[in-house]
C-alpha positions in Angstrom: 5.5 8.8 11.9 6.9 11.8 10.1 6.1 15.1 11.9 5.7 17.2 8.8 2.4 16.8 6.9 1.6 17.1 3.2 -1.7 16.9 1.4 -2.3 14.8 -1.7 -5.7 15.7 -3.0 -7.9 15.2 0.1 -5.5 12.6 1.7 -3.1 13.8 4.4 0.3 12.1 4.7 2.5 12.4 7.8 1.9 14.4 11.0 -0.1 11.7 12.6 -2.4 11.1 9.7 -3.5 7.5 9.1 -1.0 5.4 7.1 -2.3 5.5 3.5 -2.2 2.7 0.9 -1.0 3.3 -2.6 -0.8 1.4 -5.9 0.0 2.1 -9.5 -2.0 1.5 -12.6 -0.5 -0.8 -15.2 -2.8 0.3 -18.1 -1.6 2.7 -20.7 -2.3 6.1 -19.2 -3.3 7.3 -22.7 -6.1 4.8 -22.6 -8.4 6.8 -20.5 -11.3 4.4 -20.4 -9.2 1.4 -19.3 -7.2 3.5 -16.8 -10.4 5.0 -15.2 -11.9 1.5 -14.9 -8.8 0.2 -13.1 -8.6 3.2 -10.8 -12.1 2.6 -9.7 -11.3 -1.1 -9.0 -8.3 -0.1 -7.0 -10.4 2.4 -5.0 -13.0 -0.2 -4.3 -10.3 -2.5 -3.0 -9.2 0.1 -0.4 -6.6 2.2 -2.3 -6.1 5.7 -1.0 -3.8 7.2 -3.6 -3.1 6.0 -7.2 0.1 6.6 -9.2 0.1 6.7 -13.0 3.0 6.4 -15.4 3.5 9.5 -17.5 6.1 8.6 -20.2 4.7 10.8 -22.9 2.9 14.1 -23.5 -0.1 12.2 -24.6 -0.2 10.5 -21.2 0.2 13.8 -19.4 -2.7 15.2 -21.4 -4.9 12.2 -20.5 -4.6 13.0 -16.8 -7.0 15.8 -17.3 -9.8 13.5 -18.5 -8.9 10.9 -15.9 -9.0 13.5 -13.1 -12.6 14.4 -14.2 -13.8 10.9 -13.8 -12.3 9.7 -10.5 -12.2 11.2 -7.0 -9.1 9.4 -5.6 -5.8 11.5 -5.6 -3.5 10.9 -8.6 0.3 10.9 -8.6 2.1 11.5 -11.8 5.2 9.3 -12.1 7.9 11.1 -14.0 11.3 10.1 -15.3 13.9 11.8 -17.5 11.8 14.6 -19.0 11.0 17.6 -16.7 8.4 18.9 -19.3 6.2 15.8 -18.6 6.1 16.8 -14.9 5.1 20.4 -15.8 2.4 19.1 -18.2 1.1 16.6 -15.6 0.9 19.3 -12.9 -1.1 21.5 -15.3 -3.4 18.6 -16.3 -4.6 17.9 -12.8 -2.2 15.6 -11.0 -2.4 15.9 -7.2 1.3 15.1 -6.6 4.4 14.7 -8.7 6.9 11.8 -8.2 10.3 12.6 -9.6 13.9 11.3 -9.2 15.6 14.7 -9.5 18.8 13.0 -10.5 17.4 11.9 -13.8 15.4 14.9 -15.1 18.4 17.2 -15.8 20.0 20.2 -14.2 18.9 22.5 -11.4 17.1 24.8 -13.8 14.9 21.9 -14.9 14.2 20.9 -11.3 13.3 24.6 -10.6 10.8 24.7 -13.5 9.0 21.6 -11.9 9.2 23.2 -8.4 7.7 26.5 -9.6 4.6 24.9 -11.2 4.1 22.6 -8.1 4.4 25.6 -5.8 1.9 27.6 -7.8 -0.6 24.8 -7.9 0.0 23.6 -4.3 1.2 20.1 -5.3 3.7 18.1 -3.2 6.6 16.3 -4.7 7.8 12.9 -3.8 11.5 12.4 -4.1 11.9 8.8 -5.2 15.4 7.4 -4.8 16.1 3.8 -5.8 19.1 1.6 -5.2 19.3 1.1 -9.0 19.5 4.8 -9.9 22.0 6.3 -7.5 24.4 9.0 -8.8 27.8 7.7 -10.0 29.8 9.8 -7.6 27.7 8.6 -4.6 28.2 5.0 -5.6 31.9 5.6 -5.9 32.1 7.3 -2.6 30.3 4.5 -0.7 31.5 1.6 -2.8 28.0 0.6 -3.8 24.4 0.9 -2.6 24.4 1.5 1.1 21.9 3.1 3.5 24.3 6.1 3.8 24.4 6.4 0.0 20.7 6.4 -0.3 20.4 8.9 2.5 22.9 11.3 0.9 21.2 11.1 -2.5 17.8 11.8 -1.0 18.9 14.6 1.2 20.8 16.2 -1.7 17.6 16.3 -3.7 15.8 17.8 -0.7 18.3 20.5 -0.4 17.9 21.3 -4.1 14.2 21.7 -3.7 14.7 23.7 -0.5 17.0 26.0 -2.4 14.1 26.9 -4.7 11.9 27.6 -1.7 10.0 24.4 -1.8 9.3 22.2 1.3 6.1 20.2 0.4 8.1 17.0 0.2 7.7 13.2 0.7 10.7 10.9 0.4 11.2 7.2 -0.5 14.5 5.3 -0.5 13.5 1.9 -1.9 15.7 -1.0 -2.8 14.9 -4.7 -3.5 17.1 -5.9 -0.6 14.9 -6.0 2.5 17.6 -5.5 5.2 19.1 -2.7 3.2 15.6 -1.2 2.8 15.0 -1.3 6.6 18.4 0.2 7.4 18.0 3.0 4.9 14.6 4.1 6.2 15.7 3.9 9.8 18.6 6.2 8.9 16.3 8.6 7.0 13.8 8.7 9.8 16.5 9.8 12.2 17.7 12.5 9.8 14.5 14.1 8.6 10.9 14.9 9.6 9.6 14.7 6.1 6.8 12.1 5.5 8.2 8.8 4.2 6.7 6.5 1.5 7.6 2.9 2.2 8.0 0.1 -0.2 10.3 -2.8 -1.2 10.9 -2.2 -4.9 11.0 -5.2 -7.4 9.8 -7.4 -4.6 8.7 -10.1 -7.0 5.6 -12.3 -7.5 2.6 -12.0 -5.3 3.8 -14.8 -2.9 7.4 -13.5 -2.5 6.5 -9.9 -2.8 4.0 -10.1 0.1 6.6 -11.8 2.3 9.3 -9.3 1.5 6.9 -6.4 2.0 5.5 -7.7 5.2 9.1 -8.1 6.5 10.4 -4.7 5.2 7.3 -2.5 5.5 5.9 -4.2 8.5 9.2 -3.9 10.5 9.4 -0.2 9.8 5.7 0.5 10.6 5.9 -1.4 13.8 8.8 1.0 14.8 6.6 4.1 14.0 8.5 4.7 10.7 6.5 5.4 7.5 3.4 7.4 6.5 2.2 5.8 3.2 3.0 2.5 1.7 2.9 0.5 -1.6 3.2 -3.3 -1.6 4.9 -3.7 -5.0 3.9 -7.0 -6.7 4.3 -8.6 -10.1 0.6 -9.1 -10.0 -2.7 -7.3 -10.6 -2.5 -3.9 -8.8 -5.6 -4.8 -6.9 -3.6 -7.5 -5.2 -1.2 -4.8 -4.0 -4.0 -2.9 -2.4 -5.5 -6.0 -0.7 -2.0 -6.8 0.7 -1.4 -3.3 1.8 -4.7 -3.0 3.6 -4.2 -6.4 5.2 -0.8 -5.4 6.4 -2.1 -2.3 8.1 -4.9 -4.2 9.7 -2.4 -6.8 11.0 -0.4 -4.1 12.7 -3.5 -2.4 14.1 -3.1 0.6 11.9 -6.4 0.3 10.0 -9.8 -1.0 11.0 -12.9 -1.9 9.1 -13.8 -4.9 7.1 -13.6 -8.6 8.1 -10.6 -10.0 9.9 -10.5 -13.8 9.3 -8.7 -16.0 11.7 -8.3 -19.8 11.0 -6.4 -22.6 12.7 -3.6 -24.5 10.9 -4.6 -28.0 9.9 -3.5 -31.0 12.0 -4.3 -34.7 12.4 -7.4 -33.9 14.4 -9.0 -32.0 11.5 -11.9 -33.9 10.0 -13.0 -31.4 7.4 -11.5 -29.8 4.3 -10.5 -26.7 6.3 -8.3 -25.2 3.6 -11.1 -25.1 1.1 -13.7 -23.9 3.6 -11.5 -21.1 4.8 -10.8 -20.0 1.2 -14.5 -20.0 0.4 -15.3 -18.0 3.6 -12.6 -15.5 2.6 -14.1 -15.0 -0.8 -17.7 -14.7 0.5 -16.7 -12.2 3.1 -14.5 -10.1 0.8 -17.1 -7.5 0.2 -18.4 -7.3 3.8 -17.7 -3.9 5.3 -18.6 -4.8 8.9 -15.7 -4.4 11.4 -15.8 -8.0 12.7 -13.5 -10.9 13.4 -14.6 -14.3 11.9 -13.0 -17.6 13.0 -12.9 -20.6 10.7 -11.8 -23.5 12.9 -11.1 -27.2 12.2 -12.0 -28.8 15.5 -15.5 -28.6 17.1 -14.1 -29.5 20.5 -11.5 -26.7 20.8 -12.6 -24.3 18.1 -15.1 -22.1 20.0 -12.8 -21.9 23.0 -9.7 -21.0 21.1 -11.6 -18.4 19.0 -13.6 -17.0 21.9 -12.7 -13.4 21.0 -14.1 -13.8 17.5 -17.4 -12.1 16.8 -18.6 -15.1 14.7 -17.2 -18.4 13.9 -17.6 -22.0 12.7 -15.9 -25.2 13.7 -16.1 -28.5 11.8 -16.7 -31.9 13.1 -17.5 -35.4 11.9 -20.4 -34.8 9.4 -21.6 -31.7 11.2 -20.2 -28.4 12.6 -21.1 -25.6 14.9 -21.7 -21.9 14.5 -20.6 -19.8 17.5 -20.5 -16.2 18.6 -18.1 -14.9 21.1 -17.2 -18.5 22.1 -20.9 -19.5 22.7 -22.3 -22.2 20.4 -25.4 -21.0 18.7 -26.4 -24.1 16.6 -25.2 -27.4 15.1 -25.7 -27.8 11.3 -24.8 -30.3 8.7 -21.3 -29.7 7.2 -22.7 -28.8 3.8 -24.7 -25.9 5.4 -22.0 -24.7 7.7 -20.8 -21.8 5.6 -24.3 -20.7 4.7 -25.3 -20.8 8.4 -22.3 -18.6 9.3 -23.3 -16.0 6.6 -26.9 -16.0 7.8 -25.7 -15.1 11.3 -23.5 -12.3 10.1 -26.1 -10.9 7.8 -28.8 -11.1 10.4 -27.1 -8.5 12.7 
């Protein structure tokens, strides 16, 4: 992970801090009530940092009222108008995300840097494959890892010139192999914290697959300090996916880890439906446990012996087990209830 550390509100990024999960509201930021309600849902789902679009001065002003009603750190997402970044910083944003290439000349970047330095706010330099400078695209013949790196580090040098070093970097693209190569290159060249994401990843199904491949590969190599799983879906689904990805990599604990076997010709129960119902009922459980949902009463307890709790279905009845030891047999219609009772008992 990045050696340098920044602070966004009360969340640390980089320098060995836990990898944080981000998402972005899709409400109109000016609609304070709707935005606050969504932020609270995101926080409940496990989000650590929330980004908000700030396309207007009205949106920037709304940040002050939003900041008063939520505790989670807020990032202001700025494009084109440097005055929006200044207004957002003054209104209570905990971090400013800019693409320095699209907010004007060096004097405008300096104006943003000055207010962020004064208020102790970090800046995320967000470089995307779709917004590279014309001269860099011409130099490299298109979007390449080297092009993204040169753009990002050029922006870093500009901020450094104005005596600012409280920086996080992202170099997102929608192409997964390009994304991986770009972040690997960036990680070799800089110690700044890195924000990972595959931009425009698609619908929930494809977006999770692309993000798991792109973000997961990098995190498994020790690259990346904060992540957003970008989905064309409810932002809460982004958070659930991000948290699940960190859990799968052993980078976050807490909450229920469900394991379930694939169906096969030996399965005598509607395992797909049962596993889905179990997942829904356990969604709000905060216990740090592994729960197994198995389709075969003969092999299930043995195959899932490491699970804290589990059930396995049979012909008309199933078993509830714990750490591989069968506790009881129950009729199939009571199997899920019996599992919940055991979990809630402890």
